[in-house]
N, C-alpha and C positions, 0 to 999 in steps of 0.2 A: 328491793330484790337485785342486785345486780349479776350479771353474770362478769368472772373476774377473769383472769386469765394470767399466769406467774411466769414470767420468764425465769429464763435459766436460775437465775444469782436472785433472787426471790425464793425458788422454790427448796433451791439450797439450804439458807435463812432458816427456810418454815419446816427445813427435818432435820438437819443436818448441825448450824451454825449458832444461832438463836434457840434461846428454849420452843421445843413446836410447839408446844400448848397457846404459848402467849401470841405468836402471828396466826394462827389460823381458832383461837377466842376473835383476832381482830376481826377476823373474816368473816364467821359464824354470823347466819345469814341470807349469805348470797353462794354461788356455785360458783364453783373453784375447778378450775380447766387447765390441763398441763399435756403438750404435746408426752407424747410416747419419750421422743427425744431425748426432755429433758433428764426423762429416767435414766436412757444407755450414758447420758455424761454424769452423772450422779454414780451409775456404778463404774464403770469404768477411774473415775480420779480419783474416788477413794478406794478403789479396788475393793470393790464391797462381794465376793462371790456368795455366788446362789446354793442354796435358798439360804436365803434370810430371812428368815420373821423381825424384825421391824422393820422393816423394807416394805415387805409384804405390807402389814398392815397397816404402814403410813401409805402407800399407794391409794388403800382406800378411802381416806379423805378428799379425791380426788376424780375427776373429771378428766377421762383420754379424748382428745381430739384423735381419730382416726391418722393418721397419716398416711396421704394418700400422692398418687403421678399427679395428680390436681395441684397440691399444696407442692410440692417440689417443682413443679415447671412454671410456677407462678415468682418460688422463690430465686430462679436464678432467674426471671426477669428483675429481680428489683423488691422493697428502694432500696437495701441500702446494699454495700461490697459483698456485706458480710453475710454466708448464707445458711449460721444458722441462724443469724439475727430474724434473717427474711422468712426462715419455716416455722419461726414463733410468729410473727408476728401474722402472716398470711392464718394458720392454725387457730389465731384468736381471732382470724375473721371467718374464716369456715364454722369456726363456736358458737358466731353472733354474740359475739363478746361485745361488753361495754365499757369496761378498764380492761386496760394490759399495763400491770405492775411490774415495775424493774429500779437496775439503779443503775444499767448504761446507759450514759452522758450522753450518746449518740440517737439514742433511740427513745431517749425525755426529748432530743431539741427538735423533733418528728411532731411531738404534740398530737399528733393524733394521727391515724392512718386507717383510713376509710371512717368509720364511726366509732373507730375505736381508738377512747384515751387513752394516750398513756400516762403514766404518773409514776412520782417514787411512795407514795405510801395511798392506802387508802384511809378519807375520814383524817389524815396525820396520826392514823394512832401508831403506826410502828413506823 
């Protein structure tokens, strides 16, 4: 069982773009983490109003990494020039994740961030 962090693009695929069940079934047996920032971006991007029962239910499929001042301070230092990407990477480290899933080519080129392996998919299943 891996500890898997979903970057915002994979998170949105899992709950909005692709059939949610398909991606979540692929990740079954792993512990899945996201940043509260991802939920904020999702609501903002898709203009989702409070209270939304579907998204509240979807939230239960994931573990949230606390967005702390420590994560923000580290994110402001790097490793990339994109604050949101840095927050996601440092959140994965904070949650002691093994895998960071993303479709962002800049992040994929890093291959690792600390001990966290950066991959486009897990076991090439989705």
